C-alpha positions as CSV (number, residue, x, y, z in Angstrom):
1,X,51.5,-40.8,21.8
2,X,53.7,-42.6,24.4
3,X,50.8,-44.5,25.8
4,X,49.7,-45.6,22.3
5,X,53.3,-46.6,21.5
6,X,53.4,-48.7,24.8
7,X,50.2,-50.4,23.9
8,X,51.4,-51.2,20.3
9,X,54.6,-52.6,21.7
10,X,52.8,-55.0,24.0
11,X,50.5,-56.2,21.3
12,X,53.4,-56.9,18.8
13,X,55.9,-58.5,21.1
14,X,53.8,-60.8,23.2
15,X,52.3,-64.2,22.3
16,X,49.7,-66.3,23.9
17,X,50.1,-69.7,25.4
18,X,47.6,-72.4,24.9
19,X,45.8,-71.4,28.0
20,X,42.9,-68.8,28.2
21,X,44.4,-66.8,31.0
22,X,44.8,-63.7,28.7
23,X,48.5,-63.3,29.2
24,X,50.8,-62.6,26.2
25,X,54.5,-63.0,25.9
26,X,57.2,-61.3,23.9
27,X,58.3,-62.6,20.6
28,X,62.0,-62.9,20.1
29,X,63.2,-62.0,16.6
30,X,65.2,-64.5,14.7
31,X,68.2,-62.2,14.1
32,X,68.7,-61.5,17.8
33,X,72.1,-62.4,19.3
34,X,70.4,-64.8,21.6
35,X,71.5,-68.4,21.2
36,X,70.0,-71.6,22.6
37,X,72.2,-74.3,24.2
38,X,73.3,-77.0,21.9
39,X,71.4,-80.2,22.0
40,X,68.3,-78.7,23.4
41,X,66.2,-79.6,20.3
42,X,62.9,-79.9,22.2
43,X,63.2,-76.3,23.3
44,X,63.9,-75.1,19.7
45,X,60.8,-76.9,18.4
46,X,58.7,-75.4,21.2
47,X,59.9,-71.9,20.3
48,X,59.1,-72.5,16.6
49,X,55.7,-73.7,17.5
50,X,55.0,-70.7,19.6
51,X,56.1,-68.4,16.8
52,X,53.8,-70.1,14.3
53,X,50.9,-69.8,16.7
54,X,51.7,-66.1,17.2
55,X,51.6,-65.5,13.4
56,X,48.2,-67.1,13.2
57,X,46.7,-65.1,16.1
58,X,44.2,-62.3,15.1
59,X,43.8,-59.1,17.0
60,X,40.1,-59.9,17.6
61,X,39.0,-63.5,18.4
62,X,35.5,-63.3,16.9
63,X,32.6,-61.0,16.7
64,X,31.1,-62.6,19.7
65,X,34.3,-62.1,21.8
66,X,34.5,-58.4,20.6
67,X,31.0,-57.8,22.0
68,X,31.8,-59.2,25.4
69,X,32.3,-56.6,28.2
70,X,36.0,-55.9,28.9
71,X,37.0,-56.6,32.5
72,X,39.6,-54.5,34.1
73,X,42.7,-56.4,35.2
74,X,45.7,-54.9,37.1
75,X,48.9,-54.4,35.2
76,X,51.7,-56.9,35.9
77,X,55.1,-55.8,37.1
78,X,57.1,-56.7,34.0
79,X,54.6,-54.8,31.7
80,X,54.7,-51.9,34.1
81,X,58.5,-51.8,33.9
82,X,58.6,-52.1,30.2
83,X,56.1,-49.3,29.8
84,X,58.0,-47.1,32.2
85,X,61.4,-47.7,30.4
86,X,59.8,-47.0,27.0
87,X,58.2,-43.8,28.5
88,X,61.6,-42.7,29.8
89,X,63.4,-43.6,26.6
90,X,65.8,-46.1,28.3
91,X,65.9,-48.5,25.4
92,X,69.2,-50.1,26.3
93,X,68.0,-50.9,29.8
94,X,64.8,-52.2,28.3
95,X,66.8,-54.6,26.0
96,X,68.9,-55.9,29.0
97,X,65.8,-56.3,31.1
98,X,63.9,-58.3,28.5
99,X,66.9,-60.5,27.7
100,X,67.5,-61.4,31.3
101,X,63.7,-61.7,32.0
102,X,63.1,-64.3,29.2
103,X,66.3,-66.2,29.9
104,X,65.2,-66.7,33.5
105,X,61.8,-67.8,32.3
106,X,63.3,-70.3,29.8
107,X,65.6,-71.7,32.4
108,X,62.7,-72.1,34.9
109,X,64.3,-69.7,37.4
110,X,61.2,-67.4,37.2
111,X,57.5,-68.4,37.2
112,X,55.2,-65.8,35.6
113,X,52.4,-66.7,38.0
114,X,54.6,-65.7,40.9
115,X,55.1,-62.2,39.5
116,X,52.8,-59.8,41.3
117,X,50.7,-56.9,40.0
118,X,51.4,-53.2,40.2
119,X,49.1,-51.7,42.8
120,X,46.1,-49.8,41.3
121,X,47.2,-46.6,43.2
122,X,49.8,-45.8,40.5
123,X,47.3,-46.1,37.6
124,X,44.8,-44.3,39.6
125,X,47.3,-41.5,40.3
126,X,48.0,-41.2,36.6
127,X,44.2,-41.0,35.8
128,X,43.8,-38.3,38.5
129,X,46.7,-36.3,37.1
130,X,45.1,-36.3,33.6
131,X,41.8,-35.4,35.1
132,X,43.4,-32.5,37.0
133,X,44.9,-31.2,33.8
134,X,41.6,-31.4,32.0
135,X,39.8,-29.7,34.9
136,X,42.4,-26.9,35.0
137,X,41.8,-26.3,31.3
138,X,38.1,-26.2,31.9
139,X,38.6,-23.7,34.8
140,X,40.6,-21.4,32.5
141,X,37.9,-21.6,29.9
142,X,35.2,-20.8,32.4
143,X,37.2,-17.9,33.7
144,X,37.4,-16.4,30.2
145,X,33.7,-16.9,29.7
146,X,32.9,-15.3,33.0
147,X,35.1,-12.4,32.2
148,X,33.3,-11.9,28.9
149,X,29.9,-12.2,30.6
150,X,30.9,-9.7,33.2
151,X,31.8,-7.2,30.5
152,X,28.5,-7.9,28.7
153,X,26.6,-7.3,32.0
154,X,28.4,-4.0,32.6
155,X,27.6,-2.9,29.0
156,X,23.9,-3.9,29.4
157,X,23.7,-2.0,32.6
158,X,25.1,1.1,31.0
159,X,22.6,0.8,28.1
160,X,19.7,0.3,30.6
161,X,20.7,3.5,32.4
162,X,20.9,5.4,29.1
163,X,17.5,4.2,28.0
164,X,16.0,5.1,31.4
165,X,17.4,8.6,31.1
166,X,16.0,8.8,27.5
167,X,12.6,7.6,28.7
168,X,12.5,10.2,31.5
169,X,13.4,12.9,29.0
170,X,10.7,11.8,26.5
171,X,8.2,11.7,29.3
172,X,9.1,15.2,30.3
173,X,8.8,16.4,26.7
174,X,5.5,14.7,26.4
175,X,4.1,16.3,29.5
176,X,5.3,19.6,28.2
177,X,3.6,19.2,24.9
178,X,0.4,18.1,26.6
179,X,0.4,21.3,28.6
180,X,1.1,23.3,25.5
181,X,-1.7,21.7,23.6
182,X,-4.1,22.3,26.5
183,X,-3.0,25.9,26.6
184,X,-3.5,26.3,22.8
185,X,-6.9,24.7,23.0
186,X,-7.9,27.1,25.7
187,X,-6.6,30.0,23.6
188,X,-8.4,28.7,20.5
189,X,-11.7,28.4,22.5
190,X,-11.5,32.0,23.4
191,X,-11.4,32.9,19.7
192,X,-13.9,30.2,18.4
193,X,-16.9,32.5,18.7
194,X,-15.3,35.2,16.7
195,X,-14.1,32.8,14.1
196,X,-17.7,31.4,13.7
197,X,-19.1,34.9,13.3
198,X,-16.4,35.7,10.7
199,X,-17.1,32.5,8.9
200,X,-20.9,33.2,8.7
201,X,-20.2,36.7,7.4
202,X,-17.8,35.3,4.8
203,X,-20.4,32.8,3.6
204,X,-23.0,35.6,3.5
205,X,-20.7,37.8,1.4
206,X,-20.0,35.0,-1.0
207,X,-23.7,34.4,-1.6
208,X,-24.3,38.0,-2.1
209,X,-21.3,38.1,-4.5
210,X,-22.7,35.2,-6.5
211,X,-26.1,36.8,-6.7
212,X,-24.6,40.1,-7.7
213,X,-22.6,38.5,-10.5
214,X,-25.7,36.7,-11.8
215,X,-27.6,40.0,-11.8
216,X,-24.7,41.7,-13.6
217,X,-24.6,39.0,-16.3
218,X,-28.3,39.2,-16.8
219,X,-28.1,43.0,-17.1
220,X,-25.2,42.9,-19.5
221,X,-27.1,40.4,-21.7
222,X,-30.2,42.6,-21.7
223,X,-28.1,45.7,-22.7
224,X,-26.4,43.8,-25.4
225,X,-29.7,42.6,-26.8
226,X,-31.1,46.2,-26.7
227,X,-28.0,47.5,-28.5
228,X,-28.4,44.9,-31.2
229,X,-32.1,45.7,-31.6
230,X,-31.3,49.4,-32.0
231,X,-28.6,48.7,-34.6
232,X,-31.1,46.7,-36.6
233,X,-33.6,49.5,-36.5
234,X,-31.1,52.0,-37.8
235,X,-31.4,52.3,-41.6
236,X,-27.9,52.9,-42.9
237,X,-27.3,55.9,-40.6
238,X,-24.4,55.8,-38.2
239,X,-25.7,56.6,-34.8
240,X,-23.4,56.9,-31.8
241,X,-24.9,54.5,-29.3
242,X,-23.9,54.8,-25.6
243,X,-22.4,51.3,-25.5
244,X,-19.0,52.2,-24.4
245,X,-20.4,54.6,-21.8
246,X,-22.6,51.8,-20.4
247,X,-19.5,49.6,-20.4
248,X,-17.5,52.2,-18.6
249,X,-20.3,52.8,-16.2
250,X,-20.5,49.1,-15.5
251,X,-16.8,49.0,-14.9
252,X,-17.1,51.9,-12.5
253,X,-19.9,50.3,-10.7
254,X,-17.8,47.2,-10.0
255,X,-16.3,47.3,-6.5
256,X,-12.6,47.4,-5.6
257,X,-12.6,43.6,-5.0
258,X,-13.7,42.8,-8.5
259,X,-11.3,45.3,-9.9
260,X,-8.4,43.8,-8.0
261,X,-9.4,40.3,-9.1
262,X,-9.6,41.4,-12.7
263,X,-6.2,43.1,-12.6
264,X,-4.6,40.1,-10.9
265,X,-6.0,37.8,-13.6
266,X,-4.7,40.1,-16.3
267,X,-1.3,40.2,-14.8
268,X,-1.2,36.3,-14.6
269,X,-2.3,36.1,-18.3
270,X,0.3,38.6,-19.4
271,X,3.0,36.5,-17.6
272,X,1.7,33.4,-19.4
273,X,2.0,35.2,-22.7
274,X,-1.8,35.4,-23.4
275,X,-2.9,38.5,-25.2
276,X,-5.6,40.7,-23.7
277,X,-8.2,42.3,-25.8
278,X,-9.2,46.0,-25.3
279,X,-12.8,46.6,-26.1
280,X,-12.1,50.3,-26.8
281,X,-9.5,49.5,-29.5
282,X,-11.4,46.6,-31.0
283,X,-15.2,46.8,-30.3
284,X,-15.9,43.7,-32.3
285,X,-14.6,41.5,-29.5
286,X,-16.8,40.5,-26.6
287,X,-16.1,42.2,-23.3
288,X,-14.0,40.0,-21.0
289,X,-12.4,37.7,-23.6
290,X,-8.7,36.9,-22.8
291,X,-8.0,34.5,-25.6
292,X,-9.1,34.5,-29.3
293,X,-10.8,31.0,-28.9
294,X,-12.1,31.4,-25.3
295,X,-15.7,30.2,-24.9
296,X,-18.5,32.1,-23.1
297,X,-20.3,30.5,-20.2
298,X,-24.0,30.3,-20.8
299,X,-26.5,32.0,-18.5
300,X,-27.9,30.1,-15.5
301,X,-31.5,30.9,-16.4
302,X,-32.0,27.7,-18.4
303,X,-34.2,24.9,-17.0
304,X,-33.4,21.2,-17.3
305,X,-35.8,19.9,-20.0
306,X,-35.8,16.4,-18.5
307,X,-37.7,17.6,-15.5
308,X,-40.9,17.8,-17.4
309,X,-40.3,14.3,-18.8
310,X,-39.9,12.9,-15.3
311,X,-43.0,14.5,-13.6
312,X,-45.3,11.8,-14.8
313,X,-42.9,9.1,-13.6
314,X,-42.5,10.3,-10.0
315,X,-45.6,8.4,-8.9
316,X,-44.5,5.0,-10.3
317,X,-43.9,2.1,-7.9
318,X,-40.4,2.3,-6.6
319,X,-38.3,-0.9,-6.9
320,X,-36.6,-1.8,-3.7
321,X,-36.1,-5.5,-3.2
322,X,-37.3,-6.2,-6.7
323,X,-33.9,-5.6,-8.3
324,X,-32.4,-8.9,-9.4
325,X,-29.2,-9.6,-11.2
326,X,-30.1,-9.8,-14.9
327,X,-26.7,-9.9,-16.6
328,X,-23.0,-10.0,-15.9
329,X,-20.4,-8.7,-18.3
330,X,-16.7,-9.5,-17.9
331,X,-15.4,-6.2,-19.2
332,X,-11.8,-6.0,-18.0
333,X,-9.0,-8.0,-16.4
334,X,-8.5,-5.5,-13.6
335,X,-10.9,-3.4,-11.6
336,X,-13.7,-1.4,-13.3
337,X,-13.3,2.1,-11.8
338,X,-16.1,4.0,-13.7
339,X,-19.1,3.4,-15.9
340,X,-21.0,6.0,-18.0
341,X,-24.1,5.9,-20.3
342,X,-24.5,7.5,-23.6
343,X,-26.9,10.5,-23.4
344,X,-29.3,9.1,-26.0
345,X,-28.3,5.6,-27.0
346,X,-28.1,2.2,-25.2
347,X,-24.3,2.3,-25.1
348,X,-22.1,1.9,-22.0
349,X,-18.5,3.0,-21.5
350,X,-16.3,1.3,-18.9
351,X,-12.9,2.6,-17.6
352,X,-10.5,0.3,-15.8
353,X,-7.2,0.0,-13.9
354,X,-5.8,-1.8,-17.0
355,X,-5.4,1.6,-18.6
356,X,-8.1,0.9,-21.2
357,X,-11.7,2.2,-21.8
358,X,-14.2,0.1,-23.7
359,X,-17.5,0.9,-25.3
360,X,-20.3,-1.7,-25.1
361,X,-23.7,-2.2,-26.6
362,X,-26.2,-3.1,-23.9
363,X,-27.9,-5.3,-23.0
364,X,-26.3,-7.8,-25.4
365,X,-22.8,-6.9,-24.2
366,X,-21.1,-6.6,-27.6
367,X,-17.9,-4.5,-27.6
368,X,-17.9,-1.5,-30.0
369,X,-14.6,0.3,-29.4
370,X,-11.5,0.2,-27.2
371,X,-9.4,3.2,-26.2
372,X,-5.7,3.0,-25.3
373,X,-3.3,5.8,-24.5
374,X,-3.1,6.6,-20.8
375,X,0.1,5.5,-19.1
376,X,-1.6,4.7,-15.8
377,X,-4.9,3.5,-14.4
378,X,-8.1,5.2,-15.4
379,X,-10.2,6.8,-12.6
380,X,-13.2,8.3,-14.4
381,X,-15.0,8.8,-17.7
382,X,-17.8,11.1,-18.9
383,X,-19.7,11.4,-22.2
384,X,-19.9,14.7,-24.1
385,X,-23.5,16.0,-23.9
386,X,-24.0,15.3,-27.6
387,X,-22.5,11.9,-27.3
388,X,-19.7,12.3,-29.9
389,X,-16.8,12.6,-27.5
390,X,-15.5,11.0,-24.3
391,X,-13.4,12.5,-21.5
392,X,-11.3,10.2,-19.4
393,X,-9.2,10.9,-16.3
394,X,-6.2,8.9,-15.2
395,X,-3.5,8.4,-12.6
396,X,-1.0,9.8,-15.1
397,X,-2.1,13.3,-14.1
398,X,-3.8,14.0,-17.5
399,X,-7.3,14.3,-18.9
400,X,-7.8,13.0,-22.4
401,X,-10.6,13.9,-24.9
402,X,-11.5,11.1,-27.4
403,X,-13.4,11.7,-30.7
404,X,-15.5,8.7,-31.7
405,X,-15.6,9.8,-35.3
406,X,-11.8,9.9,-35.6
407,X,-11.4,6.9,-33.2
408,X,-8.5,8.6,-31.5
409,X,-7.4,11.0,-28.7
410,X,-7.8,14.5,-30.0
411,X,-6.7,16.5,-27.0
412,X,-4.6,15.9,-23.8
413,X,-5.1,18.3,-20.9
414,X,-2.1,18.6,-18.7
415,X,-1.9,20.8,-15.5
416,X,-2.5,18.7,-12.5
417,X,0.5,17.6,-10.4
418,X,-1.0,14.4,-9.1
419,X,-3.5,11.7,-10.1
420,X,-6.8,13.0,-11.5
421,X,-9.8,11.4,-9.8
422,X,-12.7,12.4,-12.1
423,X,-14.1,14.7,-14.7
424,X,-17.5,16.2,-15.7
425,X,-18.8,18.0,-18.8
426,X,-20.6,21.3,-18.8
427,X,-24.0,20.9,-20.5
428,X,-22.9,23.3,-23.3
429,X,-20.1,20.9,-24.1
430,X,-17.4,23.7,-24.2
431,X,-16.1,23.3,-20.7
432,X,-14.8,20.3,-18.7
433,X,-14.1,20.2,-15.0
434,X,-11.5,17.9,-13.4
435,X,-10.5,17.1,-9.8
436,X,-7.2,15.8,-8.5
437,X,-5.1,14.4,-5.6
438,X,-3.2,17.8,-5.7
439,X,-6.2,19.3,-3.7
440,X,-7.3,21.4,-6.7
441,X,-10.0,21.4,-9.3
442,X,-9.7,22.9,-12.8
443,X,-12.1,24.3,-15.4
444,X,-10.9,23.6,-19.0
445,X,-11.9,25.4,-22.1
446,X,-12.1,22.9,-25.0
447,X,-12.1,25.6,-27.7
448,X,-9.0,27.4,-26.5
449,X,-7.6,24.1,-25.1
450,X,-6.4,25.7,-21.9
451,X,-7.2,25.9,-18.2
452,X,-9.7,28.7,-17.6
453,X,-9.5,28.6,-13.8
454,X,-8.1,26.6,-10.9
455,X,-10.4,26.2,-8.0
456,X,-8.4,26.2,-4.8
457,X,-9.9,25.8,-1.3
458,X,-9.8,22.2,-0.3
459,X,-7.0,21.1,2.0
460,X,-6.9,17.5,1.0
461,X,-7.5,15.4,-2.1
462,X,-10.6,16.4,-4.2
463,X,-12.2,13.0,-4.9
464,X,-15.1,13.8,-7.2
465,X,-16.5,16.7,-9.3
466,X,-19.8,17.3,-11.1
467,X,-21.5,20.1,-13.0
468,X,-25.1,20.8,-12.1
469,X,-26.9,20.2,-15.4
470,X,-27.8,23.4,-17.3
471,X,-25.9,25.5,-14.8
472,X,-22.4,26.9,-14.1
473,X,-22.4,25.5,-10.6
474,X,-19.8,22.8,-9.8
475,X,-20.0,20.3,-6.9
476,X,-16.8,18.8,-5.3
477,X,-16.2,16.3,-2.5
478,X,-12.9,16.1,-0.7
479,X,-10.9,14.0,1.7
480,X,-11.0,17.0,4.0
481,X,-14.5,15.8,5.0
482,X,-16.4,18.7,3.2
483,X,-18.5,19.3,0.1
484,X,-18.2,22.6,-1.8
485,X,-20.2,24.5,-4.5
486,X,-18.2,26.6,-6.9
487,X,-19.0,29.2,-9.5
488,X,-17.2,27.9,-12.6
489,X,-17.2,31.4,-14.2
490,X,-15.2,33.0,-11.4
491,X,-13.5,30.0,-9.8
492,X,-14.7,30.9,-6.3
493,X,-16.3,28.8,-3.6
494,X,-20.0,29.7,-3.1
495,X,-20.9,27.3,-0.3
496,X,-19.3,24.6,1.9
497,X,-21.2,21.7,3.5
498,X,-19.8,20.4,6.8
499,X,-21.0,17.2,8.6
500,X,-19.0,14.2,7.5
501,X,-16.6,12.8,10.0
502,X,-14.4,11.0,7.5
503,X,-13.1,11.5,4.0
504,X,-15.9,12.2,1.4
505,X,-15.5,9.8,-1.5
506,X,-18.3,11.0,-3.9
507,X,-21.1,13.5,-4.2
508,X,-23.8,14.1,-6.8
509,X,-26.9,16.2,-7.5
510,X,-30.4,15.0,-8.1
511,X,-32.1,16.0,-11.4
512,X,-33.7,19.1,-9.8
513,X,-30.5,20.3,-8.3
514,X,-32.0,20.9,-4.9
515,X,-30.6,17.8,-3.1
516,X,-27.1,16.4,-2.9
517,X,-26.1,12.8,-1.9
518,X,-22.7,12.0,-0.6
519,X,-20.8,9.1,0.9
520,X,-17.6,8.8,3.0
521,X,-14.9,6.3,3.8
522,X,-16.9,4.8,6.7
523,X,-20.0,4.0,4.6
524,X,-22.1,7.0,5.9
525,X,-24.6,8.2,3.3
526,X,-25.9,11.8,3.7
527,X,-28.5,13.8,1.9
528,X,-28.1,17.6,1.8
529,X,-30.6,20.5,1.2
530,X,-28.8,22.9,-1.2
531,X,-31.1,25.8,-0.2
532,X,-30.6,25.4,3.6
533,X,-27.0,24.2,3.3
534,X,-27.7,21.5,5.9
535,X,-28.0,17.7,6.1
536,X,-31.5,16.3,5.7
537,X,-30.8,12.6,6.3
538,X,-27.9,10.5,7.4
539,X,-27.8,6.7,6.9
540,X,-25.0,4.5,8.3
541,X,-24.4,1.9,5.6
542,X,-20.9,1.0,6.9
543,X,-18.5,0.0,8.2
544,X,-17.2,-0.6,4.7
545,X,-16.4,2.6,2.7
546,X,-18.9,3.9,0.2
547,X,-17.3,4.4,-3.2
548,X,-20.0,6.1,-5.3
549,X,-23.7,7.2,-5.0
550,X,-26.3,7.9,-7.7
551,X,-29.8,9.3,-7.9
552,X,-32.4,7.7,-10.1
553,X,-34.1,10.0,-12.6
554,X,-37.1,10.5,-10.2
555,X,-34.9,11.5,-7.3
556,X,-36.7,9.0,-5.0
557,X,-34.0,6.3,-5.0
558,X,-30.3,6.5,-4.1
559,X,-27.9,3.7,-4.9
560,X,-24.6,3.2,-3.1
561,X,-21.6,1.1,-4.3
562,X,-20.0,-0.3,-1.1
563,X,-16.5,-1.7,-0.5
564,X,-18.0,-5.0,0.8
565,X,-19.1,-5.7,-2.8
566,X,-22.8,-5.0,-2.4
567,X,-25.1,-2.4,-4.0
568,X,-27.4,-0.7,-1.5
569,X,-30.6,1.0,-2.5
570,X,-32.2,3.8,-0.3
571,X,-35.8,4.7,-0.7
572,X,-36.3,8.3,0.3
573,X,-40.1,8.2,0.8
574,X,-39.9,5.2,3.2
575,X,-36.3,5.6,4.4
576,X,-35.7,1.9,3.9
577,X,-32.2,0.6,2.9
578,X,-32.1,-2.6,0.9
579,X,-29.0,-4.5,-0.1
580,X,-28.6,-6.3,-3.5
581,X,-26.3,-9.2,-4.1
582,X,-22.9,-7.9,-5.0
583,X,-19.6,-8.4,-6.7
584,X,-17.0,-10.9,-5.7
585,X,-14.8,-8.0,-4.7
586,X,-15.3,-4.3,-4.0
587,X,-18.1,-2.5,-5.8
588,X,-16.4,0.6,-7.3
589,X,-19.2,2.5,-9.2
590,X,-22.9,2.5,-9.7
591,X,-25.4,4.4,-11.9
592,X,-29.1,4.2,-13.0
593,X,-30.2,3.9,-16.6
594,X,-32.1,6.8,-18.2
595,X,-35.4,5.3,-17.3
596,X,-34.5,4.4,-13.8
597,X,-35.5,0.8,-14.2
598,X,-32.0,-0.8,-14.2
599,X,-29.0,-0.4,-11.9
600,X,-25.5,-0.8,-13.5
601,X,-22.5,-1.4,-11.3
602,X,-18.8,-2.1,-11.8
603,X,-16.4,-3.8,-9.4
604,X,-12.9,-4.7,-8.7
605,X,-13.5,-8.2,-10.1
606,X,-13.5,-6.7,-13.6
607,X,-17.2,-7.2,-14.2
608,X,-20.2,-5.0,-14.9
609,X,-23.5,-6.2,-13.5
610,X,-27.0,-5.2,-14.4
611,X,-29.8,-5.2,-11.8
612,X,-33.4,-4.9,-13.0
């Protein structure tokens, strides 16, 4: 502030002479006590002229002069003295100095040109002092920064040492775990042979158990028929028939395992509040019923009537590369997850992630009906064998039954704890099977509207389920890499197929029921011999996952819906795999029509495509 004040003082109190030497002189105010000698009029006029010139002088000459480089000139002695006195606050001394200085100049006793300059060493010393102060401040700042950096370095070193110790500890634990795993593997290897033997014995016992149950059911049916015949032959006379004795004998012939299973089921039903019926107290009831409206499973001796219809078509020319896209139907806004054909009519049902199912007339693609009611995406749909009802499965953990005559949902089956992946009708139409993400499958009785049995055994999500036509056998595929055959009447696993290395996404029977086709999440397609419980053929159609497989009615062609959007056709006689053009996005489902001439597929692009 003092330097600025000095500079301001010099600019205000100095004036310029007519010369261009750059010097300025102090202006003397009019009210000062200074007086000029009488009679010196020339000097008065000169002073007035100088004052007028000083008032007209501007701080900057012109734009050109302001742009000229400023040359450094040494400070004169009088300016140095004025600045020093102002800096020290000696204002009285400054006034005396200026008064005497200008009087000497006016009297000619002092020539401004003769006054020397202040040596540069003083100004230089002042500059150096200011620089020293600035450097000291910078040194203090650097010291503070260095102190902070030193603390940060110490902290980082401590953290580094801590992480090194943690790394060493983790490495030691890792080595310990590796050693434990090796020891457990060696221990398991010592028992692997015994486990395999026990597994084989278990499978053998299950097969024998299933055969025994089938023989028992056949024998019970024959006894019941004979009893009815005897009753019809009796003419009004009451004859004590040995029905109860046969029933008691049959109960006694059952082994302890069956007895334990029966007793356990009776206890579970009692806990659930379901009344059990005693044949001795009420002989009109059928043996084994646990609910007034429970349905009876039909016998397994029936033959699929469609086999005789397809015998003459097995020799027809198989279509491989001849399938071409014949029609595309924009069915839904979101992905089509499932398609199903009416058992007898040219009607198609589609289920989608938009929570809707729709019924279409094919091939013209006219919509007939739309169903809405699920609170989450639909995963599967299946027609009732007589075509009057539809079952749908959903991510909302429920299975719904829809009656076309009433155009509404007539039954909601609840029991699964996670999303339901699929459903399948029994040929008799009284039972429905469902599979879920909760690792379980269920058999539902549509007459009593309850779950008849829960099939437990898979250790991961059950991704598909299907009844063998005209049979009580159920096929499931699971994310635990296995396929399983179940007896729906008893809820037990009869056989398990091993061979997939990845999650099984879908499995299905051919029409004869002697071959199973399955696909997994790496696109591997396998064919299984049901009698030998072994894989017959393995085709790598990957690397994209296979979402669904389907047999044609002749059993000679297998179609695969792939996640790359294509539909692949496998010819079993030749072993050739052909690829059709596909959907714009993933292909989710595929089926053959009833004649086997057309392939119908649904994809994530919301379309249904027909290949013929």
